C-alpha positions as CSV (number, residue, x, y, z in Angstrom):
1,X,116.8,-59.7,211.0
2,X,115.8,-56.1,211.6
3,X,112.2,-56.9,210.8
4,X,112.1,-59.6,213.4
5,X,113.4,-57.2,216.1
6,X,110.9,-54.6,215.0
7,X,108.1,-57.1,215.2
8,X,109.1,-58.1,218.8
9,X,109.2,-54.4,219.8
10,X,105.7,-53.9,218.3
11,X,104.4,-57.0,220.1
12,X,105.9,-55.7,223.4
13,X,104.2,-52.4,223.0
14,X,100.9,-54.0,222.2
15,X,101.1,-56.1,225.3
16,X,102.0,-53.1,227.4
17,X,99.0,-51.2,226.1
18,X,96.7,-54.0,227.0
19,X,98.2,-54.3,230.5
20,X,97.9,-50.6,231.0
21,X,94.2,-50.6,230.0
22,X,93.5,-53.5,232.4
23,X,95.3,-51.7,235.2
24,X,93.4,-48.5,234.5
25,X,90.1,-50.2,234.5
26,X,90.9,-51.9,237.9
27,X,92.1,-48.6,239.4
28,X,88.9,-46.8,238.1
29,X,86.7,-49.5,239.6
30,X,88.6,-49.3,242.9
31,X,88.2,-45.6,243.0
32,X,84.4,-45.8,242.5
33,X,84.0,-48.6,245.1
34,X,86.2,-46.8,247.6
35,X,84.1,-43.7,247.2
36,X,80.9,-45.7,247.7
37,X,82.4,-47.3,250.9
38,X,83.6,-43.9,252.2
39,X,80.1,-42.5,251.7
40,X,78.5,-45.5,253.4
41,X,76.5,-46.5,250.4
42,X,78.0,-50.0,250.3
43,X,80.1,-52.1,252.8
44,X,83.7,-53.0,252.4
45,X,82.6,-56.6,252.1
46,X,80.3,-55.8,249.2
47,X,83.1,-53.9,247.5
48,X,85.5,-56.7,248.0
49,X,83.1,-59.1,246.4
50,X,82.7,-56.8,243.4
51,X,86.5,-56.8,242.9
52,X,86.8,-60.6,243.6
53,X,89.2,-60.0,246.4
54,X,89.2,-60.7,250.1
55,X,87.8,-58.0,252.4
56,X,91.3,-57.7,253.9
57,X,92.9,-57.1,250.5
58,X,90.2,-54.5,249.7
59,X,90.8,-52.7,253.0
60,X,94.5,-52.5,252.2
61,X,93.8,-51.0,248.8
62,X,91.2,-48.8,250.3
63,X,93.7,-47.4,252.8
64,X,96.1,-46.7,249.9
65,X,93.3,-44.9,248.1
66,X,92.5,-42.7,251.1
67,X,96.2,-41.9,251.5
68,X,96.5,-40.9,247.9
69,X,93.3,-38.8,248.1
70,X,94.8,-37.0,251.2
71,X,98.0,-36.3,249.3
72,X,96.0,-34.6,246.5
73,X,94.4,-32.2,248.8
């Protein structure tokens, strides 16, 4: 019985690690694209296409990124 519980815990940890890696990659990509948009190198529409989201969704995330950046300063 204890081995089954331990196995479920290990599977849960493994799933959590995978989800964390995916979220980290998405956040990293968003930071890079937001920086490129802020510097005028690419448009918000282009960045949205690269993230496979609507331009409106990208702009919402972009505003959050800018807010977070301002808090760090």
